C-alpha positions as CSV (number, residue, x, y, z in Angstrom):
1,M,1.0,7.9,-7.4
2,I,0.0,5.9,-3.6
3,T,-3.6,7.1,-4.4
4,A,-3.3,5.3,-7.6
5,A,-1.5,2.0,-6.2
6,L,-4.1,1.9,-3.6
7,R,-7.1,2.4,-6.2
8,F,-5.6,-0.3,-8.0
9,A,-5.2,-2.9,-5.4
10,V,-8.6,-2.1,-3.7
11,S,-10.0,-2.9,-7.4
12,A,-7.7,-5.8,-8.1
13,L,-8.9,-7.2,-4.7
14,T,-12.5,-6.5,-5.7
15,L,-12.5,-8.0,-8.7
16,L,-11.1,-11.5,-7.1
17,V,-13.2,-11.5,-4.6
18,L,-16.2,-10.8,-6.7
19,S,-15.2,-13.4,-8.9
20,Y,-15.9,-15.9,-6.2
21,L,-19.1,-14.2,-5.6
22,V,-20.8,-13.3,-8.5
23,P,-21.9,-15.9,-11.2
24,G,-20.9,-14.9,-14.7
25,L,-17.6,-13.3,-13.4
26,T,-14.2,-15.4,-13.0
27,V,-10.7,-13.8,-13.0
28,V,-7.7,-15.8,-12.4
29,G,-5.0,-15.0,-10.0
30,F,-4.1,-11.6,-8.4
31,T,-1.8,-10.5,-11.6
32,S,-5.0,-10.9,-13.8
33,A,-6.9,-9.0,-11.3
34,L,-4.1,-5.9,-11.6
35,L,-4.2,-6.4,-15.4
36,A,-8.0,-6.2,-15.2
37,A,-8.1,-3.1,-13.0
38,L,-5.4,-2.0,-15.5
39,V,-7.5,-2.0,-18.5
40,I,-11.2,-0.9,-16.7
41,A,-9.2,1.9,-15.5
42,V,-7.9,2.9,-18.9
43,L,-11.1,2.0,-20.9
44,A,-12.9,3.8,-18.2
45,A,-10.6,7.4,-19.1
46,A,-11.3,6.5,-22.7
47,V,-15.0,6.9,-22.0
48,D,-14.6,9.6,-19.7
49,T,-12.9,11.5,-22.7
50,V,-15.8,11.1,-25.0
51,L,-18.4,11.6,-22.6
52,G,-16.8,14.3,-20.9
53,E,-17.3,15.3,-17.2
54,S,-20.5,14.5,-16.9
55,A,-19.9,10.8,-17.4
56,A,-18.8,10.8,-13.6
57,P,-20.9,8.1,-11.5
58,R,-22.0,10.8,-9.7
59,N,-23.8,12.9,-12.0
60,R,-25.3,10.3,-14.4
61,G,-26.7,7.8,-12.5
62,I,-28.3,4.7,-14.5
63,V,-26.1,6.0,-17.5
64,S,-22.6,5.6,-15.6
65,F,-23.9,2.2,-14.2
66,L,-24.6,0.8,-17.6
67,T,-21.3,2.3,-18.8
68,A,-19.3,0.3,-15.9
69,A,-20.8,-2.9,-17.0
70,A,-19.8,-2.2,-20.5
71,V,-16.6,-1.5,-19.8
72,I,-16.5,-4.5,-17.1
73,W,-17.7,-6.8,-20.1
74,A,-15.3,-5.5,-22.7
75,A,-11.9,-5.9,-20.3
76,Q,-12.5,-9.7,-20.7
77,Y,-11.5,-9.5,-24.7
78,V,-7.8,-7.7,-23.2
79,V,-7.6,-10.1,-20.1
80,A,-7.0,-13.6,-21.1
81,D,-7.7,-14.8,-17.5
82,M,-11.0,-12.9,-17.1
83,Q,-14.8,-14.0,-18.3
84,V,-17.8,-11.9,-17.9
85,T,-21.3,-12.4,-18.9
86,V,-23.6,-9.5,-19.0
87,L,-25.3,-10.4,-15.8
88,G,-21.8,-11.0,-14.3
89,A,-20.8,-7.7,-15.7
90,L,-24.1,-5.8,-14.3
91,I,-23.8,-7.4,-10.9
92,A,-20.2,-6.4,-10.9
93,S,-20.7,-3.1,-11.5
94,A,-23.0,-2.6,-9.0
95,A,-20.4,-3.8,-6.6
96,I,-17.8,-2.4,-7.6
97,G,-20.0,1.0,-7.3
98,L,-21.0,0.4,-3.8
99,I,-17.2,-1.1,-2.7
100,D,-16.0,2.4,-4.5
101,S,-18.3,4.6,-2.7
102,A,-17.4,2.7,0.7
103,V,-13.7,2.2,0.8
104,P,-11.9,5.5,1.0
105,T,-9.0,5.5,-1.6
106,V,-8.4,8.6,-2.1
107,L,-5.4,10.0,0.6
108,R,-6.5,13.7,2.4
């Protein structure tokens, strides 16, 4: 439970920071960022269910990167205060992947 809350907080903060740095990505407010993080997590879980265990980022490289970008891009249609271009989704996917690998969000 704590791990999930930590991951959502890190994801939301990451989206907020990236919305200031990445052209083509706009997220207005922390509430929208939390909602976007939730939508992205749900969409990613759905993709993982369809593609199976091999959909994990460590296993598929470029396919996983492009899938993450597509999930970020699709999230804008669910979150009202979020706009994403294709380039913005690609840049955000790369940045989120780097941040996710560097920030330990799994409590041991």
